[in-house]
C-alpha positions in Angstrom: -66.6 307.7 230.8 -64.7 305.7 228.2 -67.3 302.7 227.2 -64.3 299.8 228.6 -64.8 300.9 231.9 -68.6 301.0 231.7 -68.5 298.2 230.1 -66.8 296.4 232.9 -69.1 298.2 235.4 -72.0 296.9 233.8 -70.9 293.7 234.4 -71.1 294.0 237.8 -74.0 295.8 238.2 -75.9 293.6 235.8 -76.1 290.2 237.2 -72.8 287.7 236.8 -80.7 297.4 197.0 -77.9 295.5 196.6 -77.9 294.2 192.8 -81.7 292.2 193.1 -82.0 288.7 191.7 -83.9 289.1 188.9 -84.7 285.4 187.9 -88.5 284.2 187.7 -90.4 283.5 190.4 -93.8 282.4 191.0 -96.7 284.7 191.6 -98.4 284.7 195.2 -102.6 284.1 194.8 -104.0 287.1 194.4 -101.2 289.7 193.3 -99.4 290.2 189.9 -96.9 288.1 189.2 -93.5 289.7 190.4 -90.1 288.7 190.5 -88.9 287.9 193.9 -86.3 290.6 193.3 -88.4 293.3 192.6 -90.4 292.4 195.7 -87.8 292.4 198.3 -86.9 295.6 196.7 -90.1 297.5 197.0 -90.6 296.2 200.7 -87.0 297.7 201.1 -88.5 301.2 200.3 -91.5 301.0 202.1 -89.0 300.2 205.4 -87.1 303.7 204.7 -90.2 305.6 205.0 -91.1 304.1 208.7 -90.9 306.9 211.6 -91.8 304.5 214.5 -92.2 300.6 215.1 -93.5 298.5 217.7 -91.6 295.1 217.6 -90.9 291.6 218.9 -87.8 289.8 219.1 -86.9 286.1 219.6 -84.6 283.9 219.1 -80.9 283.1 220.3 -77.7 285.1 220.5 -74.5 283.8 221.5 -73.5 284.5 225.2 -77.0 285.7 226.1 -78.6 282.3 225.4 -82.5 282.4 224.6 -84.2 286.1 224.2 -87.4 287.3 224.1 -88.0 290.7 223.6 -90.7 293.7 222.8 -89.9 297.0 221.6 -91.5 300.7 220.8 -88.6 303.1 218.5 -89.6 306.1 216.4 -87.1 308.4 214.6 -88.4 311.8 215.2 -87.4 312.2 217.9 -85.1 309.5 218.5 -86.5 307.3 221.1 -86.8 303.5 222.0 -87.6 301.3 225.1 -87.4 297.3 225.1 -88.0 294.8 227.8 -85.8 291.8 227.5 -85.6 288.6 228.9 -82.4 286.7 228.3 -81.3 283.0 229.5 -77.7 282.9 230.6 -76.2 279.6 231.9 -79.8 278.5 232.9 -81.0 281.8 234.9 -83.2 284.3 233.3 -82.4 288.0 233.3 -85.2 290.6 232.5 -84.0 294.4 232.2 -86.0 297.3 230.7 -84.2 299.4 228.7 -84.9 303.0 227.7 -83.3 305.3 225.6 -84.6 308.9 225.3 -82.5 312.1 224.2 -78.8 311.4 224.9 -79.3 309.1 227.3 -79.9 305.4 228.3 -81.9 304.2 231.6 -82.0 300.8 232.4 -84.0 298.6 235.1 -85.2 295.2 236.2 -84.7 292.4 238.2 -81.3 291.5 236.5 -79.6 294.4 238.2 -78.0 293.8 241.6 -79.9 295.7 243.9 -77.2 296.7 246.0 -75.5 298.8 243.4 -78.4 301.1 243.0 -78.9 302.4 247.0 -82.7 301.6 246.6 -83.0 303.1 243.4 -85.2 301.3 240.5 -82.6 302.4 237.9 -79.6 303.3 236.4 -78.9 305.9 233.7 -75.7 306.4 231.5 -75.0 309.0 229.1 -74.3 309.7 226.2 -75.8 306.9 224.9 -77.0 305.9 221.2 -79.0 303.5 219.9 -80.8 302.6 216.1 -77.5 304.1 214.5 -74.3 303.1 212.5 -72.7 300.2 214.1 -69.7 302.2 215.4 -71.9 305.1 216.8 -74.3 303.1 219.0 -73.3 303.0 222.7 -75.5 301.4 225.0 -72.3 300.4 227.2 -72.8 296.7 226.6 -76.6 296.3 228.3 -77.7 295.5 224.5 -76.4 293.0 222.8 -74.9 294.4 219.5 -77.1 292.2 217.2 -80.4 294.2 219.1 -78.4 297.9 218.6 -79.1 298.3 215.1 -82.3 299.3 213.9 -84.5 296.7 212.8 -86.6 298.7 210.3 -83.0 299.0 208.4 -82.1 295.2 209.0 -85.2 294.3 206.7 -83.4 295.7 204.1 -80.2 293.6 203.8 -82.3 291.0 201.8 -82.2 293.4 198.6 -78.1 292.1 198.5 -79.0 288.6 197.4 -77.9 287.1 194.5 -79.6 283.9 195.2 -83.0 285.1 196.4 -86.4 282.9 195.6 -89.6 282.7 197.0 -91.2 279.7 199.0 -94.1 280.0 199.2 -96.9 281.9 201.3 -98.1 282.5 205.2 -99.9 283.9 208.2 -98.0 286.0 210.1 -99.8 288.0 213.0 -103.1 287.4 211.0 -102.1 289.0 207.5 -101.3 287.0 204.6 -97.7 287.3 203.5 -95.2 286.0 201.1 -91.9 284.5 202.0 -88.9 285.1 200.6 -85.1 284.1 201.6 -81.5 284.1 200.2 -78.5 284.6 201.4 -76.0 287.7 202.0 -71.9 288.4 202.3 -70.4 291.1 203.3 -68.2 291.0 200.6 -71.7 290.9 198.1 -73.0 293.9 199.6 -69.6 295.9 199.4 -70.2 295.2 195.5 -73.5 296.4 195.6 -72.4 299.4 197.4 -70.1 300.3 194.9 -72.4 299.4 191.7 -75.3 302.1 193.3 -76.5 303.8 190.0 -77.2 307.1 192.3 -76.4 308.4 195.5 -79.8 307.9 196.9 -79.3 304.2 196.3 -75.6 304.0 197.3 -76.6 305.6 200.8 -79.3 303.0 201.3 -76.3 300.0 200.4 -74.3 301.8 202.8 -76.5 301.3 205.3 -76.8 297.7 204.7 -73.3 296.9 205.1 -73.7 298.8 208.2 -76.0 296.8 209.7 -74.6 293.7 208.5 -71.1 294.5 209.9 -73.2 295.6 213.4 -74.4 291.4 213.5 -70.9 290.1 213.9 -71.0 287.6 210.9 -68.5 285.2 210.2 -69.3 285.2 206.6 -72.9 284.6 205.5 -75.8 286.0 206.6 -79.0 283.6 205.7 -82.5 285.6 205.5 -86.0 285.1 205.6 -88.7 288.2 205.0 -92.0 287.8 205.0 -94.1 290.6 203.1 -97.7 291.6 203.2 -99.6 292.3 199.8 -99.0 296.1 200.8 -95.5 295.4 200.2 -94.8 296.0 203.6 -92.1 293.7 206.0 -94.0 292.0 208.4 -91.5 289.5 209.7 -87.5 288.6 209.1 -85.4 285.7 210.5 -81.1 286.2 210.5 -79.2 283.4 210.9 -75.5 283.0 210.7 -72.2 282.3 212.5 -70.7 284.8 214.8 -67.6 286.0 214.5 -65.1 284.5 217.6 -64.4 287.1 220.2 -63.8 287.3 223.6 -66.6 285.9 225.2 -68.1 284.3 222.3 -66.5 280.8 221.0 -65.9 279.7 217.1 -68.9 278.4 215.6 -71.6 280.2 217.5 -74.6 281.1 216.2 -77.0 283.9 215.8 -80.7 283.4 214.9 -83.2 286.2 215.3 -86.5 286.7 214.2 -88.4 290.6 214.3 -91.7 290.5 213.9 -93.4 294.0 213.2 -96.5 294.6 215.3 -97.4 298.1 214.7 -95.9 300.9 212.1 -96.3 304.5 212.1 -98.3 304.8 215.3 -97.4 307.3 218.3 -94.6 306.0 220.5 -93.9 307.4 224.0 -90.7 306.5 226.1 -90.4 308.7 229.1 -87.5 308.9 231.3 -87.7 307.3 234.8 -88.1 310.0 237.7 -84.9 311.6 238.3 -85.0 310.7 242.3 -85.6 306.9 241.4 -82.3 306.6 239.3 -78.9 306.0 240.1 -75.6 307.6 238.0 -73.8 305.2 236.0 -71.0 307.3 236.1 -71.1 307.5 239.8 -71.2 303.7 240.2 -67.7 303.3 238.1 -66.2 305.8 240.2 -67.2 303.6 243.2 -65.7 300.1 241.1 -62.6 301.9 240.3 -62.0 303.3 243.8 -62.7 299.9 245.1 
């Protein structure tokens, strides 16, 4: 089923490391002195080894308003489950999204019940999440900025040339060091082209791809909180998004991702088949109407 048609249907059924900075950085108490660039690069290296993750997202998305979500993801096999609440035009919308195999399942109070024929979920396939910015396909259910893998998104700051340490903070009971910098698409492209080896180049290609998936107009301001074991605990993304259909020029993205559990077993199951309505059938019905 063409994505354009599926996107229209869901509009009906759902209501309504670059070259790191190497300047001197202050040493956090209890740690050996390290530059911000080296610390962020080490955190990015650890992020590349993550096989599963439970995380929370809060902030503001263009069109969607305030968003709160909690999700679990695994890479082998690739699965993701998310409960998401958004506030659009003053109304609260709740959705649960699951990706299992090649299929996506969507349930929640935001679904128009008359389209479900008494069932609790819609299904659609083929669906994909957490891949490259052009390979993801959530049929318009997930905001594009939430289709990316947060473990990869957390490495974007390695492409910053104005990276700095801003102090220490406690995140979810863990002591962390806070870093901040800005990243641009052209800067990430230059870092990719300057990669010294194939592995580094692949990581920088991934970073550039994740940046593109955020749909930013130009500059991303990013904050990163890293614990004493060099693991990312939280990151925040802020920037103006490109004007597009439904998004006015100057609207801003402001999302904070907090890592709650890493490399623990994740199980995401498909809903019972008897409680699932097929999106393709709804698309046929909408087209016939």
